[in-house]
Residue frames as a rotation matrix with the C-alpha (Angstrom) as fourth column:
UNK 1
-0.282 -0.122 0.952 -14.89
0.425 -0.905 0.010 -0.06
0.860 0.408 0.307 0.65
UNK 2
-0.006 0.299 -0.954 -15.02
0.980 -0.187 -0.065 2.24
-0.198 -0.936 -0.292 3.58
UNK 3
0.054 0.050 0.997 -16.10
0.407 -0.913 0.024 5.87
0.912 0.405 -0.070 3.54
UNK 4
-0.205 -0.335 -0.920 -14.79
0.979 -0.090 -0.186 8.18
-0.020 -0.938 0.347 6.27
UNK 5
0.187 0.264 0.946 -16.11
0.330 -0.924 0.193 11.57
0.925 0.276 -0.260 7.28
UNK 6
-0.601 -0.455 -0.657 -14.43
0.786 -0.183 -0.591 13.68
0.148 -0.871 0.468 10.02
UNK 7
0.415 0.574 0.706 -16.08
0.255 -0.818 0.515 16.43
0.873 -0.034 -0.486 12.02
UNK 8
0.798 0.114 -0.592 -15.36
0.603 -0.119 0.789 18.53
0.020 -0.986 -0.163 15.14
UNK 9
-0.309 -0.942 0.132 -12.66
0.943 -0.321 -0.082 20.73
0.120 0.099 0.988 13.98
UNK 10
0.771 0.614 0.168 -12.48
0.560 -0.781 0.277 24.42
0.301 -0.119 -0.946 14.71
UNK 11
-0.104 -0.715 0.691 -10.68
0.010 -0.696 -0.718 27.32
0.995 -0.068 0.079 16.22
UNK 12
0.880 0.269 -0.390 -9.61
0.374 0.110 0.921 27.14
0.291 -0.957 -0.004 19.88
UNK 13
0.597 -0.664 0.451 -7.23
-0.734 -0.679 -0.029 28.99
0.325 -0.314 -0.892 22.15
UNK 14
-0.287 -0.793 -0.537 -4.14
-0.255 0.604 -0.755 27.38
0.923 -0.080 -0.375 23.34
UNK 15
-0.904 -0.029 0.426 -4.75
-0.426 0.132 -0.895 25.28
-0.030 -0.991 -0.132 26.34
UNK 16
-0.035 0.999 0.036 -8.28
-0.956 -0.023 -0.291 24.45
-0.290 -0.044 0.956 25.14
UNK 17
-0.629 -0.087 0.773 -9.81
-0.025 0.996 0.091 21.08
-0.777 0.038 -0.628 24.00
UNK 18
-0.174 0.527 -0.832 -11.45
-0.985 -0.107 0.138 19.65
-0.016 0.843 0.538 20.97
UNK 19
-0.241 0.018 0.970 -12.96
-0.162 0.985 -0.059 16.37
-0.957 -0.172 -0.234 20.22
UNK 20
-0.486 0.035 -0.873 -12.72
-0.874 -0.010 0.486 15.08
0.009 0.999 0.035 16.56
UNK 21
0.093 0.502 0.860 -15.03
-0.200 0.855 -0.478 12.36
-0.975 -0.128 0.180 15.38
UNK 22
-0.668 -0.286 -0.687 -14.70
-0.740 0.155 0.655 10.19
-0.081 0.946 -0.315 12.25
UNK 23
0.263 0.855 0.447 -17.96
-0.505 0.517 -0.691 8.36
-0.822 -0.044 0.568 11.14
UNK 24
-0.852 -0.520 -0.056 -17.29
-0.385 0.550 0.741 5.26
-0.355 0.653 -0.669 8.96
UNK 25
0.451 0.890 0.061 -19.74
-0.693 0.393 -0.604 3.70
-0.562 0.230 0.794 6.56
UNK 26
-0.059 -0.442 -0.895 -19.20
-0.810 0.546 -0.216 0.43
0.584 0.712 -0.390 4.76
UNK 27
0.781 0.446 -0.438 -18.60
-0.212 0.848 0.485 -3.06
0.588 -0.286 0.757 5.95
UNK 28
0.599 -0.542 -0.590 -16.70
0.674 0.739 0.006 -4.64
0.432 -0.401 0.808 8.70
UNK 29
0.702 -0.310 0.641 -15.60
-0.407 -0.913 0.005 -1.56
0.584 -0.264 -0.768 10.64
UNK 30
0.784 -0.335 0.523 -14.09
-0.453 0.269 0.850 -3.83
-0.426 -0.903 0.059 13.33
UNK 31
0.727 -0.574 0.378 -11.67
0.680 0.680 -0.274 -5.28
-0.100 0.456 0.884 10.68
UNK 32
0.444 -0.518 0.731 -9.80
0.413 -0.606 -0.680 -2.00
0.795 0.604 -0.055 10.52
UNK 33
-0.285 -0.581 -0.762 -7.14
0.908 -0.418 -0.022 -0.34
-0.306 -0.699 0.647 12.54
UNK 34
0.730 0.535 0.426 -8.13
0.617 -0.784 -0.072 3.28
0.295 0.316 -0.902 12.81
UNK 35
-0.294 -0.873 -0.389 -5.69
0.927 -0.359 0.105 6.14
-0.232 -0.329 0.915 12.79
UNK 36
0.885 0.378 -0.270 -5.52
0.345 -0.924 -0.165 9.83
-0.312 0.053 -0.949 12.94
UNK 37
-0.185 -0.925 0.331 -2.96
0.982 -0.164 0.089 12.01
-0.028 0.342 0.939 10.91
UNK 38
0.678 0.426 -0.600 -2.33
0.383 -0.900 -0.207 15.57
-0.628 -0.089 -0.773 10.49
UNK 39
-0.022 -0.569 0.822 -0.90
0.993 -0.111 -0.050 17.91
0.120 0.815 0.567 7.93
UNK 40
0.296 0.004 -0.955 0.29
0.407 -0.905 0.122 21.39
-0.864 -0.425 -0.270 8.41
UNK 41
0.975 0.105 -0.196 0.93
-0.119 -0.499 -0.858 23.78
-0.189 0.860 -0.474 5.55
UNK 42
0.460 -0.845 -0.274 4.08
-0.779 -0.236 -0.580 23.01
0.426 0.480 -0.767 3.71
UNK 43
-0.395 -0.630 0.668 4.71
-0.873 0.484 -0.059 19.86
-0.286 -0.607 -0.741 5.76
UNK 44
-0.720 0.099 -0.687 4.35
-0.310 0.840 0.446 16.12
0.621 0.534 -0.574 5.28
UNK 45
0.445 0.895 0.020 1.41
-0.482 0.220 0.848 14.21
0.755 -0.387 0.530 6.69
UNK 46
-0.665 -0.668 0.334 2.28
-0.592 0.198 -0.781 13.14
0.456 -0.717 -0.527 10.24
UNK 47
-0.212 0.491 -0.845 0.95
0.416 0.828 0.377 10.19
0.884 -0.271 -0.380 12.27
UNK 48
-0.228 0.211 0.950 -0.86
-0.727 -0.686 -0.022 11.24
0.647 -0.696 0.310 15.44
UNK 49
-0.487 0.149 0.860 -2.47
-0.662 0.580 -0.475 8.13
-0.570 -0.801 -0.184 16.96
UNK 50
-0.441 0.360 -0.822 -3.95
-0.487 0.673 0.556 4.65
0.753 0.646 -0.122 16.10
UNK 51
-0.151 0.417 0.897 -6.32
-0.875 0.366 -0.318 2.28
-0.461 -0.832 0.309 17.85
UNK 52
-0.938 -0.334 0.097 -6.67
-0.279 0.888 0.364 -1.36
-0.208 0.315 -0.926 17.34
UNK 53
-0.754 0.629 -0.187 -9.64
0.083 0.374 0.924 -3.30
0.651 0.681 -0.335 15.87
UNK 54
0.190 0.888 -0.419 -11.44
0.556 0.255 0.791 -3.52
0.809 -0.383 -0.445 19.14
UNK 55
0.634 0.049 0.772 -9.93
-0.257 -0.928 0.270 -0.70
0.729 -0.369 -0.576 21.03
UNK 56
0.906 -0.166 -0.389 -7.61
0.407 0.590 0.697 -2.79
0.114 -0.790 0.602 23.19
UNK 57
-0.001 -0.996 -0.095 -4.37
0.909 -0.041 0.414 -1.14
-0.416 -0.086 0.905 22.01
UNK 58
0.943 0.289 0.165 -3.43
0.332 -0.787 -0.521 2.38
-0.021 0.546 -0.838 21.11
UNK 59
-0.025 -0.991 0.128 -0.37
0.976 0.004 0.217 4.16
-0.215 0.131 0.968 19.94
UNK 60
0.923 0.297 -0.246 0.60
0.257 -0.949 -0.182 7.83
-0.288 0.104 -0.952 19.89
UNK 61
0.198 -0.855 0.479 3.35
0.500 -0.332 -0.800 9.99
0.843 0.398 0.362 18.53
UNK 62
-0.414 -0.522 -0.745 5.48
0.886 -0.045 -0.461 11.33
0.207 -0.852 0.481 21.31
UNK 63
-0.942 -0.128 0.309 4.27
0.094 -0.988 -0.121 14.99
0.321 -0.085 0.943 20.90
UNK 64
-0.168 0.947 0.275 0.70
-0.643 -0.316 0.697 14.23
0.747 -0.060 0.662 21.80
UNK 65
-0.199 0.110 -0.974 1.12
0.584 0.811 -0.028 11.57
0.787 -0.574 -0.225 24.54
UNK 66
-0.621 0.079 -0.780 -0.67
0.756 -0.202 -0.623 12.60
-0.207 -0.976 0.066 27.71
UNK 67
-0.750 0.346 -0.563 -2.70
-0.318 -0.936 -0.150 15.23
-0.579 0.066 0.812 25.78
UNK 68
-0.289 0.610 -0.738 -4.57
-0.937 -0.022 0.349 13.29
0.196 0.792 0.578 23.18
UNK 69
-0.555 0.209 0.805 -6.74
-0.231 0.891 -0.390 10.17
-0.800 -0.402 -0.446 23.43
UNK 70
-0.587 0.402 -0.702 -7.98
-0.713 0.154 0.684 7.94
0.383 0.903 0.196 20.67
UNK 71
-0.599 0.452 0.661 -10.97
-0.226 0.696 -0.681 5.73
-0.768 -0.557 -0.314 21.05
UNK 72
-0.817 0.353 -0.456 -13.54
-0.447 0.111 0.888 3.93
0.364 0.929 0.067 19.01
UNK 73
-0.282 0.835 0.472 -17.15
-0.565 0.254 -0.785 2.77
-0.776 -0.488 0.400 19.24
UNK 74
-0.981 -0.186 0.047 -17.57
-0.062 0.542 0.838 -0.19
-0.181 0.819 -0.544 16.83
UNK 75
-0.335 0.935 0.114 -21.36
0.789 0.345 -0.508 -0.18
-0.515 -0.080 -0.853 17.47
UNK 76
0.583 0.370 -0.723 -21.48
0.094 -0.915 -0.392 3.39
-0.807 0.161 -0.569 16.20
UNK 77
0.375 -0.577 0.725 -18.66
0.925 0.289 -0.248 2.72
-0.067 0.764 0.642 13.59
UNK 78
0.837 -0.077 0.542 -17.00
0.023 -0.984 -0.175 5.80
0.547 0.159 -0.822 14.83
UNK 79
0.107 -0.893 -0.438 -13.53
0.938 0.236 -0.253 6.75
0.329 -0.384 0.863 15.95
UNK 80
0.968 0.248 0.037 -12.62
0.206 -0.869 0.450 9.80
0.144 -0.428 -0.892 18.24
UNK 81
-0.172 -0.983 -0.062 -9.73
0.782 -0.097 -0.616 11.86
0.599 -0.155 0.785 19.01
UNK 82
0.877 0.406 -0.257 -10.06
0.472 -0.629 0.617 13.85
0.089 -0.663 -0.744 22.19
UNK 83
-0.142 -0.937 0.318 -7.41
0.691 -0.324 -0.646 16.67
0.709 0.128 0.694 22.25
UNK 84
0.861 0.277 -0.427 -6.58
0.507 -0.403 0.762 18.50
0.039 -0.872 -0.488 25.37
UNK 85
0.383 -0.770 -0.511 -4.01
0.200 -0.471 0.859 21.10
-0.902 -0.431 -0.027 26.30
UNK 86
0.677 -0.032 0.735 -3.88
0.736 0.067 -0.674 22.25
-0.028 0.997 0.069 22.70
UNK 87
-0.074 -0.858 -0.508 -0.81
0.344 -0.500 0.795 24.01
-0.936 -0.116 0.332 21.46
UNK 88
0.443 0.201 -0.873 -0.41
-0.676 -0.565 -0.473 26.35
-0.588 0.800 -0.115 18.34
UNK 89
-0.592 -0.744 -0.310 1.86
-0.771 0.410 0.488 23.64
-0.236 0.528 -0.816 16.85
UNK 90
-0.535 0.518 0.668 -1.16
0.238 0.851 -0.469 21.31
-0.811 -0.091 -0.578 16.82
UNK 91
0.194 0.620 -0.760 -2.68
-0.526 -0.588 -0.614 23.44
-0.828 0.519 0.212 14.09
UNK 92
-0.891 -0.454 -0.017 -3.22
-0.308 0.575 0.758 21.24
-0.335 0.680 -0.652 11.06
UNK 93
0.060 0.887 -0.458 -5.76
-0.952 0.189 0.241 19.50
0.301 0.421 0.856 8.92
UNK 94
-0.487 -0.198 0.850 -6.65
-0.685 0.690 -0.232 16.31
-0.541 -0.696 -0.472 10.69
UNK 95
-0.143 0.416 -0.898 -7.39
-0.838 0.432 0.334 13.15
0.527 0.800 0.286 8.70
UNK 96
0.229 0.307 0.924 -8.98
-0.657 0.749 -0.086 9.90
-0.718 -0.588 0.373 9.79
UNK 97
-0.213 -0.345 -0.914 -7.74
-0.924 0.375 0.074 6.69
0.317 0.860 -0.399 8.08
UNK 98
0.625 0.435 0.648 -8.50
-0.630 0.772 0.089 2.98
-0.461 -0.464 0.756 8.11
UNK 99
-0.368 -0.863 -0.347 -6.12
-0.924 0.380 0.036 0.15
0.101 0.334 -0.937 7.74
UNK 100
0.701 0.655 -0.283 -7.43
-0.578 0.754 0.313 -3.33
0.418 -0.056 0.907 7.06
UNK 101
-0.182 -0.802 0.569 -5.66
-0.969 0.047 -0.244 -5.37
0.169 -0.596 -0.785 9.70
UNK 102
-0.009 0.035 -0.999 -5.24
-0.134 0.990 0.036 -9.12
0.991 0.134 -0.005 9.98
UNK 103
0.952 0.242 0.187 -5.77
-0.213 0.086 0.973 -10.56
0.219 -0.967 0.134 13.53
UNK 104
0.632 -0.765 -0.124 -2.47
0.705 0.502 0.501 -10.36
-0.320 -0.404 0.857 15.28
UNK 105
0.111 -0.671 0.733 -0.92
0.782 -0.396 -0.481 -7.53
0.613 0.627 0.481 13.34
UNK 106
-0.556 -0.365 -0.747 0.52
0.755 -0.598 -0.270 -4.35
-0.348 -0.714 0.608 14.94
UNK 107
0.551 0.687 -0.474 -0.72
0.507 -0.726 -0.464 -0.81
-0.663 0.015 -0.748 14.63
UNK 108
0.136 -0.466 0.874 0.17
0.922 -0.264 -0.284 1.01
0.363 0.845 0.394 11.43
UNK 109
0.373 -0.054 -0.926 1.80
0.511 -0.821 0.254 4.45
-0.774 -0.568 -0.279 11.86
UNK 110
-0.804 -0.489 -0.340 2.69
0.024 -0.597 0.802 5.53
-0.595 0.636 0.492 8.23
UNK 111
-0.035 0.834 -0.551 0.28
-0.748 -0.388 -0.539 6.97
-0.663 0.393 0.637 5.71
UNK 112
-0.326 0.033 -0.945 1.14
-0.889 0.329 0.318 4.29
0.321 0.944 -0.078 3.03
UNK 113
-0.998 0.043 -0.045 -0.15
0.056 0.931 -0.360 1.53
0.027 -0.362 -0.932 5.34
UNK 114
-0.452 0.882 -0.129 -3.63
0.009 -0.141 -0.990 2.89
-0.892 -0.449 0.056 5.44
UNK 115
-0.657 0.261 0.707 -6.21
0.726 0.472 0.500 1.95
-0.203 0.842 -0.500 2.77
UNK 116
0.188 0.848 0.496 -8.91
0.827 -0.409 0.385 4.67
0.529 0.338 -0.778 3.22
UNK 117
-0.831 -0.418 -0.367 -8.94
0.551 -0.709 -0.440 8.32
-0.077 -0.568 0.820 4.16
UNK 118
0.326 0.917 -0.230 -11.45
0.850 -0.391 -0.353 10.97
-0.413 -0.081 -0.907 5.02
UNK 119
0.471 -0.014 0.882 -11.53
0.611 -0.716 -0.338 14.53
0.636 0.698 -0.329 3.55
UNK 120
-0.588 -0.761 -0.274 -9.89
0.706 -0.317 -0.633 16.10
0.395 -0.566 0.724 6.74
UNK 121
0.662 0.749 0.039 -11.10
0.631 -0.584 0.510 18.68
0.405 -0.313 -0.859 9.14
UNK 122
-0.045 -0.726 0.686 -9.21
0.146 -0.684 -0.715 21.90
0.988 0.068 0.137 10.14
UNK 123
0.730 0.085 -0.678 -8.05
0.683 -0.118 0.721 22.47
-0.019 -0.989 -0.144 13.67
UNK 124
0.138 -0.548 0.825 -6.64
0.269 -0.781 -0.564 25.83
0.953 0.299 0.040 14.42
UNK 125
0.430 0.014 -0.903 -5.03
0.903 0.009 0.430 26.65
0.014 -1.000 -0.009 17.81
UNK 126
0.490 -0.220 0.843 -4.38
0.114 -0.943 -0.312 30.37
0.864 0.250 -0.437 18.59
UNK 127
-0.336 -0.744 -0.578 -1.78
0.788 0.114 -0.605 31.53
0.516 -0.658 0.548 20.94
């Protein structure tokens, strides 16, 4: 069982930056691929980024490449999403998720591949 708690959301102007954090509690944090998803009102939950168990591999959706960076600190059982050059279309509730991953597996990018979810944190980008 893994519990996830996001923080760091807020209101920011277009072009600004935010860093989201997701603190995990439970066992074997390094056994999980960690991902970030987002959901805007009236839209489906969308994959944003994922990071492998020890941080060696990352994967991003095209719309955030070059602007967002996902990272993790296994000693602190925390995953981060550094967001820069924010745009109004980045406005959404951002969710952290954990996917138990056997060694050698790829990075999951769909919601149903993830086993545990946080409660979400609101990010609002004003124009």
